[in-house]
MARBAPA-865742 format. One line per 5 residues: their letters; for each residue x, y, z negated of N, C-alpha, C. Coordinates in Angstrom, 3 decimals, always signed. Last residue first. Example, Ala and Ser with C-alpha at 12.3 -4.5 7.8 and 13.67 -1.06 7.14 Angstrom:
2
SA) +12.850:-2.250:-7.080:+13.670:-1.060:-7.140:+12.900:+0.030:-7.870; +13.190:-5.690:-7.800:+12.300:-4.500:-7.800:+13.200:-3.300:-7.800
This chain:
210
YEAAR) -5.431:+15.209:-11.056:-5.504:+15.900:-12.343:-6.927:+16.309:-12.654; -5.024:+11.984:-9.711:-5.620:+13.315:-9.567:-5.797:+13.953:-10.943; -4.267:+9.396:-10.062:-3.243:+10.428:-10.242:-3.795:+11.839:-10.206; -6.530:+7.955:-9.419:-6.022:+7.872:-10.790:-5.015:+8.967:-11.086; -6.680:+8.577:-6.710:-7.767:+8.998:-7.608:-7.280:+8.987:-9.055
LLANI) -4.369:+7.282:-5.859:-4.496:+8.732:-5.689:-5.575:+9.289:-6.615; -5.113:+4.641:-6.409:-3.995:+5.236:-7.133:-4.008:+6.764:-7.021; -7.157:+4.318:-4.563:-7.448:+4.168:-5.994:-6.356:+4.804:-6.838; -5.652:+4.637:-2.237:-6.682:+5.624:-2.552:-7.091:+5.538:-4.021; -4.114:+2.349:-2.243:-3.444:+3.628:-2.476:-4.458:+4.723:-2.795
TAAAL) -6.302:+0.517:-1.811:-5.407:+0.417:-2.963:-4.715:+1.743:-3.252; -7.430:+1.230:+0.597:-8.258:+1.299:-0.608:-7.396:+1.271:-1.863; -5.313:+0.596:+2.301:-5.698:+1.994:+2.116:-6.540:+2.167:+0.851; -5.410:-2.179:+2.084:-4.199:-1.472:+1.677:-4.501:+0.002:+1.419; -7.953:-2.568:+3.171:-7.684:-2.957:+1.791:-6.434:-2.271:+1.257
SAGGK) -7.674:-1.599:+5.785:-8.690:-1.010:+4.909:-8.433:-1.359:+3.450; -5.623:-3.181:+6.887:-5.431:-1.748:+6.710:-6.424:-1.152:+5.728; -5.233:-6.368:+5.153:-5.675:-5.494:+6.228:-5.526:-4.031:+5.867; -6.040:-9.492:+3.614:-5.452:-8.160:+3.555:-6.030:-7.289:+4.643; -5.230:-12.998:+3.283:-6.157:-11.865:+3.252:-5.403:-10.553:+3.122
SGELV) -3.499:-15.110:+3.063:-3.681:-14.525:+4.392:-4.565:-13.287:+4.399; -1.716:-14.722:-0.079:-2.388:-15.486:+0.967:-2.527:-14.715:+2.256; -2.165:-11.924:-2.379:-1.567:-13.175:-1.930:-2.383:-13.834:-0.817; -1.565:-8.713:-2.345:-2.732:-9.581:-2.202:-2.237:-10.874:-1.578; +0.421:-6.809:-4.576:+0.340:-7.773:-3.479:-1.000:-8.499:-3.522
IHTCD) +2.335:-4.170:-5.467:+0.965:-4.673:-5.599:+0.730:-5.536:-4.375; +5.584:-3.595:-6.969:+4.660:-4.013:-5.914:+3.246:-4.270:-6.412; +8.961:-2.716:-7.108:+7.649:-2.511:-7.712:+6.594:-2.772:-6.637; +11.431:-5.118:-6.236:+10.644:-3.938:-5.887:+9.339:-3.895:-6.681; +12.893:-7.361:-6.522:+12.919:-6.436:-7.651:+12.084:-5.191:-7.392
SNLLR) +10.998:-10.207:-5.207:+12.000:-9.143:-5.152:+11.965:-8.308:-6.428; +8.936:-11.948:-5.056:+10.168:-12.431:-5.685:+11.298:-11.404:-5.668; +7.023:-10.549:-3.648:+6.719:-10.982:-5.010:+7.978:-11.394:-5.768; +8.316:-10.358:-1.159:+8.090:-9.163:-1.962:+7.837:-9.531:-3.420; +8.215:-13.044:-0.392:+9.515:-12.380:-0.531:+9.382:-11.121:-1.379
NKSEA) +5.481:-13.439:-0.253:+6.262:-14.180:-1.248:+7.627:-13.541:-1.467; +4.903:-11.759:+1.923:+4.338:-11.477:+0.598:+5.129:-12.192:-0.493; +6.257:-13.025:+3.987:+6.615:-11.645:+3.630:+6.095:-11.295:+2.239; +4.957:-15.528:+4.024:+6.399:-15.438:+3.772:+6.801:-14.032:+3.330; +2.354:-14.846:+4.715:+2.618:-15.424:+3.390:+4.091:-15.312:+3.029
VGIFG) +2.958:-13.816:+7.378:+2.296:-13.032:+6.338:+2.616:-13.568:+4.942; +3.925:-15.275:+9.506:+4.857:-14.450:+8.757:+4.272:-13.712:+7.572; +0.807:-15.574:+10.696:+2.200:-15.728:+11.108:+3.085:-14.743:+10.366; -1.692:-14.779:+9.580:-1.133:-16.099:+9.316:+0.347:-16.225:+9.642; -3.375:-11.956:+8.017:-3.086:-12.882:+9.106:-2.364:-14.131:+8.641
VPMGI) -2.436:-8.722:+6.769:-3.449:-9.746:+6.994:-2.997:-10.689:+8.101; -0.459:-7.288:+4.175:-0.655:-7.608:+5.590:-1.632:-8.765:+5.733; -0.073:-5.956:+1.651:-1.347:-6.585:+1.978:-1.517:-6.833:+3.477; +1.737:-4.560:-0.607:+1.948:-5.615:+0.374:+0.678:-6.388:+0.650; +2.858:-1.591:-1.412:+1.561:-2.272:-1.383:+1.635:-3.284:-0.251
ILSPM) +5.604:-0.765:-3.248:+5.193:-1.363:-1.976:+3.840:-2.024:-2.189; +6.800:+2.181:-4.815:+5.855:+1.063:-4.815:+5.726:+0.545:-3.387; +8.986:+3.766:-4.470:+8.330:+3.785:-5.779:+7.378:+2.616:-5.930; +11.539:+1.892:-2.641:+10.379:+2.772:-2.741:+9.843:+2.795:-4.169; +15.119:+1.848:-3.096:+13.805:+1.223:-3.203:+12.694:+2.269:-3.167
KSGKE) +17.762:+2.533:-0.750:+16.987:+2.839:-1.949:+15.620:+2.165:-1.906; +19.895:-0.039:+0.628:+19.036:+1.134:+0.734:+18.227:+1.324:-0.551; +21.348:-2.418:+0.430:+21.761:-1.265:-0.351:+20.919:-0.015:-0.221; +20.409:-4.650:+1.611:+21.698:-4.160:+2.110:+22.135:-2.867:+1.412; +17.946:-4.950:+0.482:+18.974:-5.939:+0.143:+20.364:-5.492:+0.577
ILDLL) +16.683:-2.858:+1.811:+16.913:-2.759:+0.368:+17.991:-3.742:-0.066; +16.547:-3.878:+4.407:+17.302:-2.656:+4.135:+17.650:-2.534:+2.656; +14.844:-6.095:+3.971:+16.211:-6.288:+4.490:+17.077:-5.072:+4.166; +12.526:-4.784:+3.223:+13.214:-5.613:+2.232:+14.642:-5.922:+2.666; +11.922:-3.602:+5.713:+12.206:-2.764:+4.549:+12.957:-3.551:+3.479
AMMAT) +11.465:-5.886:+7.252:+12.528:-4.955:+7.637:+12.917:-4.064:+6.463; +9.249:-6.978:+5.948:+10.506:-7.717:+5.954:+11.674:-6.794:+6.299; +7.387:-5.000:+6.579:+7.726:-5.250:+5.178:+9.045:-6.003:+5.072; +7.298:-5.271:+9.322:+7.726:-3.998:+8.750:+8.145:-4.186:+7.297; +6.283:-7.841:+9.562:+7.654:-7.586:+10.030:+8.185:-6.259:+9.506
PASGI) +3.647:-7.612:+8.692:+4.622:-8.284:+7.825:+6.063:-8.040:+8.264; +1.426:-5.295:+9.123:+2.698:-5.629:+9.763:+3.673:-6.292:+8.791; -0.909:-4.454:+7.816:-1.010:-5.179:+9.083:+0.293:-5.773:+9.591; -0.532:-2.992:+5.559:-1.794:-3.717:+5.690:-1.868:-4.596:+6.911; +1.497:-1.380:+3.352:+1.543:-2.361:+4.443:+0.239:-3.144:+4.467
VVIPA) +2.803:+1.513:+2.256:+1.507:+0.839:+2.350:+1.518:-0.069:+3.582; +5.064:+2.826:-0.048:+4.905:+2.174:+1.248:+3.641:+1.319:+1.238; +5.953:+5.888:-1.419:+5.137:+4.688:-1.601:+4.849:+4.116:-0.221; +9.287:+7.349:-1.744:+7.962:+7.173:-1.140:+7.263:+5.901:-1.611; +10.830:+8.483:-4.807:+10.836:+7.651:-3.601:+9.424:+7.492:-3.051
PLFED) +10.403:+11.953:-5.861:+10.551:+10.512:-6.058:+10.522:+9.761:-4.735; +13.026:+11.815:-4.155:+12.800:+12.330:-5.498:+11.370:+12.832:-5.606; +13.923:+11.231:-1.623:+13.623:+10.129:-2.525:+13.462:+10.595:-3.967; +15.060:+12.324:+0.816:+13.680:+12.573:+0.386:+13.209:+11.423:-0.513; +17.496:+12.637:+2.181:+17.472:+12.567:+0.710:+16.089:+12.896:+0.159
KKELD) +17.771:+12.376:+4.823:+17.270:+13.676:+4.381:+17.186:+13.770:+2.862; +18.553:+9.726:+4.834:+19.478:+10.743:+5.353:+19.080:+12.135:+4.876; +16.217:+8.513:+3.916:+17.441:+8.456:+3.110:+18.422:+9.546:+3.530; +14.560:+9.031:+6.085:+14.218:+9.594:+4.775:+15.435:+9.595:+3.858; +15.907:+7.505:+8.008:+15.784:+8.949:+8.195:+15.453:+9.635:+6.872
LWMKR) +15.549:+4.957:+7.021:+16.910:+5.490:+7.097:+16.903:+7.008:+7.286; +12.766:+4.801:+7.310:+13.375:+4.679:+5.992:+14.792:+5.257:+5.977; +12.373:+5.115:+10.083:+11.796:+6.083:+9.149:+12.488:+6.017:+7.798; +13.812:+2.913:+11.160:+14.145:+4.286:+11.536:+13.620:+5.289:+10.520; +12.516:+0.702:+9.952:+13.947:+0.934:+9.757:+14.303:+2.389:+10.041
MGIAS) +9.854:+1.092:+10.882:+10.168:+1.098:+9.453:+11.640:+1.390:+9.216; +10.184:+0.869:+13.674:+9.681:+2.106:+13.081:+10.002:+2.205:+11.601; +11.027:-1.795:+13.876:+11.911:-0.711:+14.311:+11.502:+0.606:+13.673; +8.738:-3.092:+12.882:+10.031:-3.275:+12.218:+10.992:-2.156:+12.591; +6.813:-2.243:+14.752:+6.660:-1.912:+13.336:+7.988:-2.030:+12.591
RTTLI) +7.649:-3.325:+17.140:+7.626:-1.869:+17.010:+7.573:-1.467:+15.537; +9.830:-6.161:+16.491:+8.512:-5.552:+16.711:+8.637:-4.035:+16.591; +12.244:-8.385:+18.105:+11.741:-7.564:+17.014:+10.334:-7.071:+17.324; +12.904:-10.143:+20.189:+13.836:-9.967:+19.081:+13.243:-9.237:+17.881; +10.903:-10.094:+22.028:+11.381:-11.409:+21.594:+12.220:-11.270:+20.321
ADFSK) +10.511:-7.485:+22.719:+9.515:-8.112:+21.850:+9.928:-9.495:+21.378; +12.571:-4.962:+22.947:+12.618:-6.393:+23.244:+11.715:-7.124:+22.271; +10.785:-1.989:+23.939:+11.707:-2.711:+23.072:+11.661:-4.180:+23.471; +9.213:+1.162:+24.327:+9.764:-0.032:+24.965:+10.809:-0.657:+24.047; +8.491:+3.085:+22.534:+7.444:+2.523:+23.392:+7.922:+1.263:+24.096
PAMEL) +9.730:+2.971:+19.126:+9.885:+3.168:+20.576:+8.715:+2.576:+21.343; +8.545:+4.673:+16.202:+8.752:+3.425:+16.934:+8.860:+3.689:+18.432; +7.850:+6.755:+14.647:+9.271:+6.655:+14.990:+9.585:+5.367:+15.755; +5.192:+6.469:+14.186:+5.626:+7.755:+14.729:+7.071:+7.676:+15.224; +4.942:+4.129:+12.846:+4.858:+4.040:+14.306:+5.186:+5.370:+14.982
ICNVT) +4.853:+4.759:+10.170:+6.142:+4.364:+10.722:+6.127:+4.299:+12.246; +3.017:+7.659:+9.283:+2.991:+6.284:+9.786:+4.336:+5.955:+10.430; +2.561:+9.629:+6.308:+3.161:+9.400:+7.629:+3.090:+7.927:+7.987; +1.284:+12.062:+4.211:+1.086:+10.692:+4.694:+1.661:+10.591:+6.102; +1.702:+13.971:+1.303:+2.071:+13.797:+2.701:+1.933:+12.327:+3.080
SNLTR) -1.015:+14.869:-0.871:+0.190:+14.095:-0.584:+0.432:+14.015:+0.914; -2.989:+16.293:-2.197:-2.408:+16.846:-0.966:-1.083:+16.175:-0.630; -4.278:+15.014:-4.211:-2.991:+15.619:-4.539:-2.332:+16.324:-3.361; -7.167:+14.989:-2.975:-6.704:+14.782:-4.345:-5.418:+15.551:-4.629; -7.690:+15.459:-0.312:-8.671:+15.916:-1.300:-8.143:+15.838:-2.725
KAVPA) -5.486:+14.261:+0.955:-5.685:+15.701:+1.070:-6.621:+16.224:-0.014; -5.873:+11.571:+0.317:-4.635:+12.246:-0.083:-4.809:+13.757:-0.061; -8.293:+11.141:+1.623:-8.261:+11.089:+0.156:-7.007:+11.772:-0.368; -7.444:+11.420:+4.335:-8.493:+12.284:+3.772:-8.492:+12.299:+2.246; -5.260:+9.421:+4.573:-5.039:+10.869:+4.682:-6.158:+11.728:+4.097
VGAEA) -6.102:+6.728:+4.543:-5.491:+7.322:+3.356:-5.507:+8.848:+3.407; -7.091:+5.988:+6.996:-7.861:+5.636:+5.811:-7.364:+6.313:+4.546; -5.109:+6.797:+8.710:-6.412:+7.454:+8.806:-7.276:+7.168:+7.592; -3.120:+4.967:+7.963:-2.905:+6.405:+7.754:-4.235:+7.152:+7.766; -4.270:+2.616:+8.892:-4.086:+2.809:+7.453:-3.892:+4.283:+7.125
MFTDT) -4.138:+3.238:+11.632:-5.428:+2.937:+11.007:-5.345:+3.132:+9.492; -1.476:+3.445:+12.173:-2.256:+4.680:+12.209:-3.630:+4.461:+11.582; +0.484:+1.420:+9.902:-0.361:+1.619:+11.086:-1.063:+2.967:+11.009; +1.988:+1.493:+7.598:+2.497:+0.699:+8.722:+1.681:+0.867:+9.991; +2.731:+4.574:+5.802:+1.860:+3.471:+6.213:+2.454:+2.736:+7.415
IIKAG) +3.885:+6.261:+3.006:+4.287:+5.747:+4.313:+3.402:+4.544:+4.652; +3.633:+9.158:+1.178:+2.996:+7.867:+1.430:+3.326:+7.455:+2.855; +5.868:+10.885:-1.069:+5.241:+10.688:+0.232:+4.591:+9.310:+0.278; +5.459:+12.182:-4.347:+5.912:+11.097:-3.476:+5.148:+11.092:-2.158; +4.915:+14.171:-6.288:+5.079:+14.534:-4.886:+5.565:+13.449:-3.958
NQLAN) +4.322:+13.467:-8.841:+5.567:+14.211:-8.645:+5.908:+14.411:-7.174; +2.099:+11.951:-8.624:+1.961:+13.242:-9.303:+3.196:+14.109:-9.135; +3.252:+9.690:-7.434:+2.312:+10.526:-6.686:+2.173:+11.904:-7.310; +4.771:+8.706:-9.609:+5.423:+9.117:-8.365:+4.521:+10.035:-7.554; +2.731:+8.101:-11.452:+3.752:+9.098:-11.787:+4.454:+9.619:-10.533
VAKDC) +1.421:+6.087:-10.010:+0.706:+7.315:-10.378:+1.700:+8.424:-10.699; +3.467:+4.152:-9.891:+2.933:+4.753:-8.671:+2.222:+6.064:-8.957; +3.859:+3.507:-12.577:+4.978:+4.031:-11.800:+4.472:+4.740:-10.543; +1.308:+2.505:-13.199:+1.827:+3.683:-13.897:+2.964:+4.327:-13.113; +1.224:+0.267:-11.485:+0.270:+1.364:-11.319:+0.760:+2.635:-11.990
AGPSF) +3.387:-1.384:-12.402:+3.299:-0.901:-11.019:+2.392:+0.317:-10.880; +4.011:-2.624:-14.802:+4.015:-1.166:-14.742:+3.816:-0.575:-13.372; +5.106:-5.577:-13.244:+4.940:-4.838:-14.499:+5.032:-3.330:-14.305; +3.251:-6.096:-10.178:+4.491:-6.177:-10.940:+4.318:-5.325:-12.205; +0.179:-7.690:-9.604:+0.857:-6.435:-9.926:+2.185:-6.735:-10.602
KLCPN) -1.973:-9.291:-7.306:-0.834:-9.391:-8.216:-0.138:-8.032:-8.362; -4.852:-10.925:-6.421:-4.278:-9.595:-6.593:-3.203:-9.632:-7.678; -6.151:-13.333:-6.350:-5.113:-13.096:-5.339:-4.339:-11.808:-5.568; -8.198:-13.351:-8.203:-7.032:-14.209:-8.447:-5.867:-13.952:-7.486; -9.994:-11.327:-6.933:-9.288:-11.108:-8.198:-8.079:-12.031:-8.404
LTLDG) -11.500:-11.903:-4.650:-10.132:-11.423:-4.499:-9.337:-11.342:-5.803; -14.129:-12.624:-4.180:-13.219:-13.655:-4.687:-11.765:-13.195:-4.752; -15.929:-11.006:-2.925:-15.931:-10.984:-4.381:-14.925:-11.946:-5.004; -15.635:-9.036:-0.208:-15.188:-10.349:-0.707:-15.046:-10.287:-2.224; -15.939:-6.702:+1.120:-17.139:-7.485:+0.871:-16.849:-8.856:+0.285
SSHII) -13.817:-4.968:+1.531:-13.807:-6.261:+2.224:-15.130:-7.021:+2.130; -14.211:-2.688:+0.038:-13.767:-2.539:+1.424:-13.898:-3.826:+2.224; -14.932:-3.734:-2.449:-15.877:-2.881:-1.730:-15.514:-2.776:-0.253; -12.533:-4.989:-3.075:-13.738:-5.798:-2.904:-14.777:-5.006:-2.118; -10.936:-2.761:-3.303:-10.635:-3.709:-2.222:-11.795:-4.681:-2.016
RELIS) -12.195:-1.469:-5.475:-12.152:-0.817:-4.164:-11.813:-1.796:-3.044; -11.836:-3.275:-7.589:-13.190:-2.901:-7.166:-13.192:-2.292:-5.769; -9.010:-3.320:-7.767:-9.770:-4.532:-7.451:-11.151:-4.184:-6.920; -8.544:-0.631:-8.487:-8.003:-1.178:-7.240:-8.782:-2.415:-6.823; -9.830:-0.558:-10.972:-10.287:+0.313:-9.900:-9.793:-0.178:-8.543
QQVKD) -8.243:-2.358:-12.378:-9.650:-2.669:-12.142:-10.203:-1.834:-10.991; -5.868:-0.885:-12.504:-5.894:-2.170:-11.808:-7.324:-2.564:-11.453; -6.809:+1.208:-14.147:-6.380:+1.494:-12.769:-6.363:+0.201:-11.948; -7.541:-0.171:-16.568:-8.471:+0.715:-15.854:-8.084:+0.926:-14.394; -6.367:-3.631:-16.506:-6.515:-2.309:-17.102:-7.339:-1.421:-16.167
LGTLG) -8.068:-6.848:-16.461:-7.236:-5.809:-15.849:-7.389:-4.493:-16.600; -9.827:-8.749:-17.275:-8.585:-8.618:-18.030:-7.640:-7.570:-17.475; -12.334:-9.106:-16.183:-11.163:-9.457:-15.373:-9.853:-9.450:-16.158; -15.737:-9.958:-16.570:-14.503:-9.502:-17.190:-13.297:-9.988:-16.389; -17.631:-9.818:-13.440:-17.482:-9.982:-14.876:-16.163:-9.439:-15.408
IQSRI) -18.407:-9.767:-10.809:-17.087:-10.322:-11.109:-16.839:-10.495:-12.601; -21.024:-8.690:-10.731:-20.745:-9.982:-10.114:-19.420:-10.590:-10.572; -21.046:-6.229:-11.893:-22.012:-7.211:-12.387:-21.718:-8.612:-11.870; -19.142:-4.936:-10.342:-18.842:-5.241:-11.745:-19.782:-6.298:-12.300; -20.610:-4.668:-7.956:-19.390:-5.479:-7.984:-19.053:-5.881:-9.413
YEISQ) -22.597:-2.859:-8.820:-22.964:-4.214:-8.391:-21.751:-5.148:-8.453; -21.020:-0.631:-9.343:-21.795:-1.235:-10.431:-22.208:-2.660:-10.076; -20.098:-0.134:-6.748:-19.150:-0.514:-7.791:-19.876:-1.163:-8.968; -22.471:+0.627:-5.489:-21.761:-0.567:-5.033:-20.796:-1.065:-6.098; -22.988:+2.993:-6.830:-23.937:+1.881:-6.951:-23.276:+0.565:-6.545
LFIPH) -20.834:+4.477:-5.911:-20.928:+4.169:-7.336:-21.911:+3.027:-7.586; -21.509:+4.691:-3.200:-20.286:+3.994:-3.595:-20.359:+3.579:-5.058; -23.804:+6.243:-3.466:-23.940:+4.887:-2.932:-22.707:+4.058:-3.266; -22.747:+8.707:-4.496:-23.653:+7.867:-5.299:-23.795:+6.429:-4.778; -19.242:+9.290:-4.019:-20.588:+9.267:-3.445:-21.483:+8.331:-4.267
EPTKM) -17.320:+10.901:-6.629:-17.571:+9.797:-5.714:-19.008:+9.866:-5.194; -15.656:+14.102:-6.956:-16.743:+13.165:-7.253:-16.872:+12.071:-6.194; -12.339:+14.699:-7.905:-13.260:+14.717:-6.784:-14.371:+13.701:-7.031; -11.667:+16.175:-11.090:-11.675:+15.006:-10.229:-12.699:+15.159:-9.111; -10.079:+19.279:-11.552:-11.311:+18.511:-11.626:-11.260:+17.347:-10.635
């Protein structure tokens, strides 16, 4: 049985639908759009939201088959974990669990180091059946690090949700993901954040719930 939504949330969704009108999106894509608008209060996000072909179906299938969820921040993890537990009981981990406390900030970031370490560790343990879903809401360097690994031969995730927020390196990381072979959901431009990235995977968890 599907977990029921709160009545106030449902009222908010009805209002959002009345404001954005027809979108041309399918059911799951529409749910993602509605949830990121609800999380941001921004009714203008539809043109910025991009899906690679079959992204939602591939993600739902991966989740139903036990895919792990990997987040770039503890904030995103906190936004995803309760829904993951209530729906499919998916495992949620943050890359910062594997990031060092001391590092050369001129050369790299904690997020990039954490992503490399976690992804290589998952590969070593052969935990790719199915491949994890990666949720990026704050760290473009983590997304770039993952794309670097994939270009060097590492396995691809089932989905990358690319929604880092900000200005430095953000558009570049999103454009690189958009032009890659990775299955993706991207919010173009400078908009994004942990809450929007979490809202996206939460919509997919809801869609995957039996």
